[in-house]
C-alpha positions in Angstrom: -71.8 2.8 10.2 -69.5 -0.3 10.9 -66.3 0.0 12.8 -63.3 -0.3 11.1 -61.4 -3.7 12.0 -58.5 -3.5 13.6 -56.3 -6.1 10.9 -57.5 -3.6 8.3 -54.5 -2.7 6.1 -54.9 1.0 7.1 -54.3 0.3 10.7 -51.4 -2.2 10.4 -50.1 1.1 8.8 -50.5 3.4 11.1 -49.5 1.1 14.1 -46.2 0.7 12.1 -45.2 4.1 12.3 -46.5 4.3 16.0 -44.1 1.4 16.4 -41.2 2.8 14.6 -41.5 6.5 16.6 -41.9 4.0 20.1 -38.2 2.6 19.2 -36.5 5.8 17.9 -37.9 8.0 21.0 -37.0 5.1 23.3 -33.2 4.9 22.5 -33.3 8.3 21.9 -34.4 8.7 25.3 -31.7 6.0 26.7 -29.3 9.3 26.1 -31.0 11.7 28.7 -30.7 10.4 31.9 -32.0 11.8 35.0 -30.9 10.9 37.6 -29.2 6.9 38.0 -32.3 6.4 34.9 -33.3 7.1 31.3 -36.0 9.7 30.5 -39.2 7.9 29.0 -40.2 10.2 25.7 -42.3 7.0 24.0 -46.3 7.2 26.0 -47.3 9.8 23.7 -47.4 7.7 20.5 -48.1 4.5 23.0 -51.6 6.9 23.8 -52.0 7.7 20.4 -52.2 4.3 19.6 -54.6 3.8 22.4 -56.5 6.4 21.8 -56.8 6.4 17.7 -56.5 1.8 18.0 -58.1 1.0 20.8 -57.0 -0.3 24.0 -54.5 -3.5 22.7 -52.8 -1.1 20.3 -51.8 0.7 23.4 -50.9 -2.7 24.9 -48.7 -3.6 22.4 -46.9 -0.3 22.0 -45.9 -0.3 26.0 -44.9 -4.1 25.1 -42.4 -2.5 22.7 -40.8 0.4 24.8 -40.4 -1.8 27.1 -38.4 -4.4 25.1 -36.1 -1.8 23.7 -35.6 -0.7 27.6 -35.3 -4.4 28.8 -32.8 -4.2 25.8 -31.2 -1.8 26.9 -30.5 -3.0 30.1 -29.2 -5.8 29.3 -26.6 -4.1 26.8 -25.6 -2.2 29.6 -27.1 1.5 28.1 -28.9 1.5 31.3 -26.9 1.1 34.6 -29.4 0.6 36.8 -31.7 -1.4 34.6 -28.3 -3.2 34.0 -27.9 -4.6 37.5 -31.4 -5.6 39.1 -31.3 -7.5 35.5 -28.4 -8.9 36.9 -29.3 -9.6 40.1 -33.1 -10.2 39.2 -33.2 -11.1 35.5 -37.0 -12.5 35.2 -38.4 -10.3 37.5 -37.0 -7.7 36.1 -38.1 -8.8 32.7 -41.5 -8.7 33.9 -41.4 -5.0 35.3 -40.0 -3.7 32.0 -42.6 -5.6 29.5 -45.5 -5.3 32.0 -45.7 -1.2 33.3 -45.5 0.3 29.8 -48.1 -2.6 28.1 -50.4 -2.0 31.8 -50.0 1.6 31.1 -51.1 1.7 27.0 -53.8 -0.7 27.7 -55.3 1.1 30.9 -54.7 4.3 28.6 -57.2 3.0 26.3 -59.9 2.0 28.6 -60.1 5.0 30.4 -60.6 6.7 26.8 -63.3 4.7 25.5 -65.2 4.9 28.5 -65.3 8.8 28.7 -65.1 9.2 24.7 -69.2 8.7 24.4 -69.6 12.0 26.8 -66.4 13.9 26.2 -63.6 13.0 24.0 -61.5 16.1 25.4 -61.5 14.7 28.3 -61.1 11.6 28.2 -58.1 12.0 25.7 -56.6 14.1 28.5 -57.4 11.4 31.0 -55.7 9.4 29.2 -52.4 11.0 27.8 -52.2 11.6 32.0 -53.0 7.9 33.3 -50.4 7.0 31.2 -47.4 8.4 33.8 -49.2 7.4 36.8 -49.9 3.8 35.6 -46.1 3.3 34.2 -44.4 5.2 37.7 -47.0 3.6 39.4 -45.8 0.1 38.5 -42.1 0.9 38.5 -42.8 1.9 41.9 -44.3 -1.1 43.3 -42.4 -3.2 41.5 -38.6 -2.1 42.7 -39.5 -1.5 46.5 -40.5 -5.9 46.2 -36.7 -5.5 44.6 -35.8 -3.9 47.6 -33.3 -5.4 48.8 -31.6 -5.6 45.7 -32.1 -1.7 45.5 -30.2 -1.5 48.7 -27.5 -3.2 47.1 -27.1 -1.2 43.5 -27.1 1.9 46.0 -24.5 1.0 48.0 -22.4 -0.2 44.2 -23.0 3.9 43.3 -22.5 4.9 47.0 -25.5 6.1 47.1 -26.8 6.6 51.2 -30.7 7.2 52.2 -33.4 5.0 52.2 -34.8 2.3 49.8 -38.5 4.2 49.5 -36.9 8.0 49.3 -34.9 6.7 46.3 -37.3 5.2 44.6 -40.2 7.6 44.9 -38.1 10.2 45.1 -34.8 9.4 43.0 -36.0 7.2 40.3 -39.4 7.6 40.1 -39.9 11.6 41.6 -38.5 13.4 39.0 -39.0 11.4 35.7 -42.3 10.7 36.7 -43.3 14.9 37.0 -41.4 15.4 33.5 -43.6 12.7 31.7 -46.9 13.9 33.2 -46.0 17.4 31.9 -44.7 15.8 28.7 -48.1 13.9 28.3 -49.9 17.7 30.1 -49.2 19.9 27.2 -49.4 17.2 24.1 -53.1 16.1 25.2 -54.9 19.1 23.2 -52.2 18.3 20.0 -53.2 14.6 20.6 -56.9 15.6 20.8 -56.6 17.3 17.8 -55.7 14.5 16.3 -58.0 11.7 17.8 -60.7 14.3 16.3 -59.5 14.5 12.3 -58.5 10.8 12.0 -62.5 10.2 13.9 -64.0 12.5 11.2 -62.0 11.2 8.2 -63.2 7.8 9.5 -66.4 9.0 9.5 -66.4 10.2 6.2 -65.2 7.5 4.9 -67.6 5.1 6.3 -70.8 7.5 5.3 -69.5 7.0 1.8 -68.9 3.2 1.6 -72.2 2.9 2.6 -74.1 5.1 0.2 -71.6 3.0 -2.3 -73.4 -0.1 -0.8 -76.7 0.9 -0.6 -78.3 -0.3 -3.3 -81.0 1.9 -5.8 -84.5 2.5 -4.4 -85.9 2.2 -8.0 -83.7 0.3 -10.1 -84.4 0.8 -13.9 -86.8 -1.6 -15.7 -86.0 -4.1 -18.4 -87.9 -2.8 -21.3 -89.2 -6.0 -23.0 -89.7 -5.9 -26.6 -93.1 -6.6 -28.3 
């Protein structure tokens, strides 16, 4: 059975639907603050794209999510990102774009590696990997900007160490929420992957049957 081309009309249409969902959920999550940062609701469609369309699709959707986060920060909707961008614009932009891209790409790779052995385990691992990668890169990037983070804490009259603020206040609760959401929706992602996989399999077999030439073509009748 031949694999579907990535840039087929069906895949592009499905990717467009997921892209719209990522943008809407990211904008909606911007209105739900968790401490100084906003909730990220886009990891589910990012993982879904990575599972069904591959790691490049997951990376693309993660990049789109990062663009919306960065745009909200520049516009002042996200106060924390706005402060970071004002102090370190290049690194802040890189961090916003890279963490979502990496989360989608790594999720897609892990799903591909594990799916041949156990598809349910592959979906679960992909779903739970996304928040780990996303939050991990954010924490590392934020700690590399510890001076800027300290400046933000001073502007908001927040006391305590930078490490505690980044790991617990900024990332801790947000990570737990993202991880829990992905864990809850993992069975649903698995069902969608199974349905799409069976549908593609049936279409592939039908296409092969239609393309296969007749084994005993009728002989031409000659007239005497």
